C-alpha positions in Angstrom: -1.3 17.6 -10.1 2.2 16.5 -9.2 3.6 14.0 -11.8 7.3 14.3 -11.0 7.6 11.4 -8.7 5.8 8.6 -7.0 6.9 6.2 -4.2 6.1 2.5 -4.1 6.6 -0.1 -1.4 5.2 -3.5 -0.2 4.5 -4.1 3.4 3.0 -6.7 5.7 2.1 -5.5 9.3 5.3 -3.3 9.7 3.4 -0.4 11.3 6.5 1.2 12.8 8.3 1.5 9.5 5.1 2.2 7.5 4.4 5.2 9.6 7.8 6.6 8.9 7.5 5.8 5.2 4.1 7.5 4.9 5.3 10.5 7.0 8.3 11.0 4.8 7.0 10.3 1.3 3.5 11.7 2.0 5.1 14.9 3.1 7.6 15.0 0.3 5.5 13.9 -2.7 1.9 14.0 -1.4 0.0 11.0 -0.1 -1.9 10.7 -3.4 1.5 9.8 -5.1 2.3 7.1 -2.6 1.6 3.4 -3.5 1.4 0.7 -0.8 1.1 -2.9 -1.7 -0.7 -4.4 1.3 0.5 -8.0 1.5 -2.2 -9.9 3.3 -4.7 -7.0 3.2 -3.9 -6.1 6.8 -6.5 -3.8 8.4 -3.8 -1.8 10.2 -1.9 -1.1 7.0 -5.0 0.0 5.2 -5.9 2.3 8.0 -2.5 3.9 8.3 -2.2 4.3 4.6 -5.6 6.0 4.2 -5.2 8.7 1.6 -2.5 6.8 -0.2 -3.1 4.2 -3.0 -3.4 0.9 -1.2 -3.2 -2.3 -3.3 -4.4 -5.3 -1.4 -3.0 -8.8 -2.3 -3.3 -12.2 -0.8 -1.0 -13.0 2.1 -0.9 -16.8 2.2 2.6 -18.3 2.8 4.2 -19.4 -0.4 7.6 -20.3 -1.8 9.6 -17.9 -4.0 8.2 -15.0 -1.9 10.9 -12.5 -2.8 11.1 -13.5 -6.4 7.3 -12.9 -6.9 7.4 -9.7 -4.9 10.0 -8.1 -7.1 8.4 -9.4 -10.3 5.3 -7.5 -9.2 7.2 -4.4 -8.1 9.0 -4.3 -11.4 5.7 -4.4 -13.3 4.2 -1.7 -11.1 7.2 0.5 -11.5 6.9 0.4 -15.3 3.2 1.0 -15.1 3.6 4.0 -12.9 6.3 5.4 -15.2 3.5 6.0 -17.7 2.3 8.8 -15.4 5.4 9.9 -13.4 8.9 11.0 -14.4 10.5 9.1 -11.5 9.4 6.2 -9.4 11.1 5.5 -6.0 10.8 1.8 -5.1 12.1 -0.1 -2.1 11.4 -1.8 1.1 9.3 0.0 3.7 12.4 0.7 5.9 14.3 2.4 3.2 13.8 6.2 2.7 15.4 8.3 0.0 16.2 11.9 1.1 18.2 14.9 -0.1 20.9 16.3 2.2 19.5 19.6 3.4 22.9 21.1 2.5 21.8 20.8 -1.2 19.1 23.4 -0.5 16.3 21.5 -2.2 13.4 19.3 -1.2 13.2 15.8 -2.6 10.6 16.8 -5.0 12.5 19.9 -6.2 15.6 17.8 -6.5 13.9 15.2 -8.7 12.2 17.9 -10.9 15.7 19.0 -11.9 16.9 15.5 -12.7 16.9 14.3 -16.4 14.7 11.2 -17.1 15.6 7.9 -18.8 18.1 6.9 -16.2 18.4 5.2 -12.8 19.5 7.2 -9.7 21.5 5.4 -7.0 21.7 7.2 -3.6 24.4 6.6 -1.1 23.1 4.1 1.5 23.4 5.0 5.2 22.3 2.6 7.9 20.8 4.3 11.0 22.1 2.7 14.2 20.5 2.8 17.6 23.2 3.2 20.3 20.9 2.2 23.1 22.8 3.5 26.0 23.3 7.0 24.5 19.9 7.3 22.8 17.1 6.2 25.2 14.5 8.5 23.6 11.7 6.8 21.9 11.0 7.4 18.2 7.6 9.2 17.8 7.3 11.9 15.2 10.8 11.7 13.7 13.6 9.1 13.4 16.5 11.5 12.9 17.1 13.6 16.0 16.4 10.8 18.5 18.8 8.8 16.4 22.0 10.5 15.2 24.4 7.7 14.3 24.9 6.1 10.9 27.3 4.0 8.9 28.0 3.9 5.2 26.1 0.9 3.9 27.0 0.0 0.3 24.5 -2.9 0.4 21.8 -0.2 0.6 23.2 2.1 -2.0 20.3 0.9 -4.2 19.4 1.9 -7.8 15.9 2.8 -6.6 14.9 6.0 -8.4 13.7 4.8 -11.8 12.8 6.8 -14.9 13.9 4.2 -17.4 12.5 0.9 -18.7 14.9 -1.5 -16.8 14.5 -4.6 -14.8 15.3 -4.5 -11.1 16.9 -7.6 -9.5 15.3 -9.4 -6.6 16.0 -7.4 -3.4 16.4 -4.2 -5.4 20.2 -4.2 -5.2 20.9 -4.2 -9.0 19.3 -3.1 -12.3 20.0 -3.5 -15.9 21.0 0.1 -16.3 24.7 0.1 -17.5 25.3 3.7 -16.4 25.8 4.5 -12.7 24.3 7.9 -11.7 25.0 9.0 -8.1 23.8 12.6 -7.7 25.6 14.6 -5.0 23.3 14.9 -2.0 21.0 12.0 -2.7 20.9 9.5 0.2 19.0 6.4 1.3 18.5 5.9 5.0 18.0 2.2 6.0 16.0 2.0 9.2 16.3 -1.7 10.2 18.5 -0.9 13.2 17.1 2.5 14.1 15.3 1.2 17.2 15.9 -1.8 19.3 12.3 -2.5 20.2 11.1 -2.2 16.6 13.9 -4.5 15.4 12.9 -7.3 17.8 9.2 -7.0 16.8 10.0 -7.0 13.1 12.4 -10.0 13.3 9.9 -12.0 15.3 7.3 -11.5 12.5 9.8 -12.2 9.7 11.0 -15.4 11.4 7.3 -16.5 11.7 6.9 -15.9 7.9 9.8 -18.1 7.0 8.7 -20.8 9.4 5.2 -20.7 7.7 6.7 -20.9 4.2 9.1 -23.7 5.1 12.2 -24.7 3.3 15.6 -22.9 3.3 16.9 -19.7 1.9 17.3 -21.1 -1.6 14.0 -22.9 -2.0 12.0 -20.1 -0.3 13.6 -17.3 -2.2 13.5 -15.0 0.8 16.5 -13.0 2.0 18.7 -14.8 4.5 18.2 -12.1 7.1 14.5 -13.3 7.4 15.6 -16.7 8.8 15.9 -17.3 12.6 19.3 -19.0 12.2 20.8 -15.9 10.7 19.4 -13.6 13.4 21.9 -13.8 16.3 21.2 -12.4 19.7 19.3 -9.2 19.5 20.8 -7.3 22.4 24.4 -8.2 21.4 23.8 -6.8 17.9 22.9 -3.4 19.3 25.5 -3.5 22.1 28.2 -3.9 19.4 27.1 -0.5 17.8 28.2 1.2 21.1 31.7 -0.2 20.8 32.5 0.9 17.2 34.7 3.9 16.4 32.8 7.1 15.9 34.1 9.6 13.3 32.7 12.9 11.8 30.2 12.8 9.0 32.1 12.6 5.7 31.1 10.9 2.5 34.2 12.1 0.6 35.3 9.4 -1.9 32.2 7.1 -1.4 30.6 7.9 -4.7 34.0 7.9 -6.4 34.6 4.4 -5.1 31.3 3.2 -6.5 32.1 4.5 -9.9 35.6 3.1 -9.9 34.4 -0.4 -9.3 31.4 -0.3 -11.6 31.1 -3.4 -13.8 28.7 -6.0 -15.3 27.5 -8.5 -12.8 28.7 -11.6 -14.7 26.4 -12.7 -17.5 23.2 -11.7 -15.6 22.5 -8.5 -17.5 22.7 -6.5 -14.2 25.4 -4.1 -13.2 27.1 -3.6 -9.8 29.8 -1.8 -7.8 31.9 -3.3 -5.0 30.2 -3.4 -1.7 32.9 -3.5 1.0 31.6 -2.7 4.5 32.9 0.1 6.8 32.2 -0.5 10.5 33.0 3.1 11.5 30.0 5.1 12.8 29.4 8.7 11.8 27.4 11.3 13.7 24.9 13.1 11.6 25.1 16.9 11.5 22.3 18.8 13.2 20.9 19.7 9.7 19.5 16.2 9.4 17.4 16.3 12.6 13.7 16.0 11.9 14.3 15.3 8.2 12.5 11.9 8.5 
């Protein structure tokens, strides 16, 4: 039985992203090592995740949604660590991969990693340039979509083999050492498909409306609120106007380490997260990877 790594996420109705999550981690780690918290006990989520470990929880709207979510995920991570060397935890639209250039699968890569640490992959946001990429996403995301940008906000400390607390949103941990293995990447899929984006945002806006209150009182990410959404088509049209450069992550990890510091008096640690609007074209070796 494989005890090197497990993957954990929480989802409510996001069938598009859950299919990609299950396809990726089920193939990489085995479905029996995938753990899906089914918020609201949705029948579609349960059906899609058949063969994985599905944990159903109530889905009634409530305040402090994200705070409660990450409190639960923290506890589940530490419980799973009793049986696995590494636990990958994150949102359903975040997938950790190994650059094929490294010559190892995700499971092989993690088998070679020491434990009692937190691994932070470099975050890459997959962008749908609608006019150039009309093909629908069916069996793979990468291939139909070839454009990414470096996304420090999604360079998350998400591969856990140490008893640390993860901050709400998964952006910070209490691990004081930054470990960024060469070749380890996190693809964020929020903007990978225009149609899927519209569908997800409609449902997230409905959740915040049901909960009521504002960003602070609801403890839900600002991007879930309708007033922070903007005009969907304009968001994607802007991707088509950005500068396109070759794929090159030189200096990205070095910059993360250079700015590494304590996050005030919170007990968490962070690096600077300056954004880069330039778009890179993924090399062919990534096609079909997820």
